[in-house]
Steps between C-alpha positions, in 0.01 A plus 500: 500500500666429167524814292228541237700593194200601288159596635197577283233724653170498311340812638751747642267676742472492878519122547747407228704816540536460876606135452768613255624785720519278809706236317722771350558654843599158634738440211305183418422570136697576186292635209134591543294521181151648502213396277165678488212644302613861496843603364482826695463309827803285423698809401412665832590182691839497330558867578425429867736202510218255562604301192823496301341452158162476331412184312210336322352162425796370306776245552765764553313630805421166663812305402721424798252623760533334841167632629190666357263691730158571351397812691195601299137511615361146497267587212801554273683178581351271236639688197828551684541128568394410148749741344794393715443123494691427176782735602597349836821305548469156653665626820305825545283518812170691479316656792241775541373758745126458447260553789299191408649159445249238382446690176876543450555127551227427244657742251846352552368151431339622179772732369825373655431127492849415376663701780301396811803359690641853495177688581458622859195726551536759775347805663688767695253638753632853483419812310390859515217691338746628238598340170753530220881494504513822701325319786761222524744495792736226625362473855141418397529133596707536815329305778196430281359157425530338159291191430618235253252249360725248322351250258537128562732507197718786630858384544649555849781704347247724324316562827831561677604765247173692530500472879860624521424795271211617717696445819781709355241775454434476874172305479378225733409211271214256561366217283125433468264315268357744246141456621597576861686811386200630305257439787720685749575794273134542408428575867795714603599677178249480217192573714650811667591642158144451375360664813728802465417544132127465571496750787689770309288443188176519698600828664642642179171443316295689757387852399682634807799265461761775495360643821508155661863451404587843639397386848700177492801450725775250568267207558337537159841552337642186660195284424485608136872522416481186288226653286790682332627164371521402133139446377592262215707280728228476765230432240710205381561375855131519590393307191779245533402422860128538441371199696701557817445876491123463449491275805686758709271779380197298611656436843578870539150598388359265764718666765382843386141379529570399861650841568202669334268305728691602811498863389129500419424337836720742688686204651813678615616212718513248216653758271774574751565127540551468125734797493697362794541159334630675190737719698643201688539295181685784329722551805602132487584530130695828499824373662549262207538794262827659402499882498413621149801595290455815295692584183766764549379848421134400479 
């Protein structure tokens, strides 16, 4: 890919920081400037080498930028877009890392109307339960899927730049309509996070919650790992994808009702059939996964 001479990262945490570190490791970026809400976070990101300098919402920061990645929770994107809109060069491409896309497209149309040919919404389907610049590592996206949801107005060269950047990070890039992206992610990402949060909260609120946790093992740890994720970010994702996620919750509740009926009836045969279907479906899916990459020293 053509070298990105100046990259702006709005939100220098796990997603934005790992994007920066991957491009730095590949020698594909010149200067990386971080923008964010907390000066102490930007200072830490600079100390860790995630960014080269801290900036703000001013022309000096955004002037000459080839690419801007908005890597904040989706609930913070409106003020970010509004603040940066008058500062963008005519050639600067803007993308994001939000886990929902229809809302981001709507925000871009409202706040970045003059820049739509250079707006390419995206979502790297990768992450850990950790957050902040300390959590960033350059291999996060290796072998992982990134979905782009270009606008009808997006220029081919804008899409090509964003695609090449993610591919340089090691990602496998796919393009989808925003609505299709949100429907799929509601089922396989957003719903599991809600289930993990709900289970841990329900147990934690019990009078004997600590005792219950003390008897948990690897299965409980694996199922609930994502309940350690960033609460603000997942609140924003849930609300942004409310319709699709509500539909998936209803479908899951219906499946639980079926399972409750089998359990109450003592129908072990039907229960085993359900479990076997699930086991076979998961076995078919597993070979498509790349082995998880862990940050060095973590």
